[in-house]
C-alpha positions, 0 to 999 in steps of 0.5 A: 355503059353509062353510069346511073343518073339520080334525079331528085325532084318533086314527083309532079315536076313536069320539066323534070319529066322531060329531062328523064325522058331525054335520058331514058331515050338515050339508054341511060339508067335513071333513078328518080326520087322525091324526098317527100317519099322518104320513110314511107316509100323510099329507103336508104342504106348507106355505109362508110369505112376506112377503106371506102366511101359511102356505099349502099343503096336507095330503094323503093318497092320497084327499084334500087340504085347502088350509091357507089355507081351514081354518075350524076345527080339532077337536083331540082326542088324536091318536096318536104319530108312526110311523116306517119300520122300521130307524131307530135309537132316536136317529134316531126321537127326532130325527125325532119332534122334527122332525115335532112342530116341523114339522107340529105347528108349521104346524098350531098356526099356523093362525088359525081356531077351535080346539076346543081349541088344543093350546098352551092344552090343554097348560097347562090339563092342569096341576091346579095351574093349574086349581085356581088359575084356578078359585079366582080365578074364584070357584069353590069348591075343596077345600083341596089340598096337593101335596108329596113330604114325609110330614110336610107330609101329616101337618101338612095333615091336622091343619090340615084336621081331617077326612078326606083323599083322595089322587089322581094329580096327572096322568093316572091311567093307567099301563101295567105288565106290558103291562096298562093300569092306573088309579090311583083316588082313595083315601080315607086312613085313620089307618093310611095317615097313620101309614105314608107310606113312598113319598111321597118318590118323587114329587109327590102331591096330597092334598085335604080330603074333601068329604062328597058328595050326588052328583057332576056332570059339567059339559061346557062347549062355548063358552057352552053348559053340559051338566050331568049328576048322577052318582049312585054305587051302590057304596062304591067309586064314592062315593069315585071314580066311575070305579072302578065305572061299572056302578053309576052312574046319571045325570040332567040338572040345572041349573047354579047361576048362580054356578057358571055364571059361575065356569066361564065365567071359568075357561074364559076364563082357560084359553083353552078352548072345550071342557072336561069339568069334575067337581064334588062337590055336598055335602049342603048343595047347594054345588058344589065344583070338582075339575078340568076336562079339556080333552080329557075324554070326553063321549060316554057322558054324551050316550048316558046323558042325551041331552044334545046335546054332539056337535051343540054341538061341531059348532056351535062349530066352525062358529061357529054362535051359540047 
């Protein structure tokens, strides 16, 4: 009998639902939890001694799982801790730190298969780390500048001698006036370069524009790679395909041998077993690495192409050879 799989994800994350369905359909015991439920609906009891590692259990009102039996963990963007009403701000911050170090520390100490371990995810989410790892792994990357100095941008533009794009260094999502907003990649004009007011306010990422034929979303699960061409049907999507999902069309494609080899090295360097990577394919057919998201979305690609990504994640969690 296979060991239990611990799933740590937001309760309303429907791509995770598909992985859970895949696992339970195979007869695998799954314990699903959201850190949002800790304290009120989820409890932890964990012990360690000289003669044994962490043992104990996670428990809800309906289910328990023995920590020493967990064979794999699927970790995907769980919610924030929720605390009882009446706590002050400082009390909540203190309690959150204790919960993160206590529950989070016990979970992070589990010696089993991870997709992905949060420690390695946290480091891999830094774009500068990704780009250096990609370069060192033999992948082709665009010339990139991170700065808060306007003159550095102008000097970079002169050195590149071609169009530049600007995009967020971190998550492109923010909440303003109660609304969720996204900052998309912007193709800079001469007017933009002439007026760089505001650059000093924070770090910005600038990159040489790569004239593209199309883009590729490459989903890596263990040693398996699932590649889908993303074709933009509008001018906005041609600059940033996330800005106009309705115009996109998809088709599966093969991964060039050199790109596949570079991605395997990159995943090893970042210590990831799952990643959603974005590439530009230029008019000469060359693949340019942009980024890899250790918690990237995959379900819509599976739905559009039929690529068996959920099954591959389940295989990875079970340690099934492919």
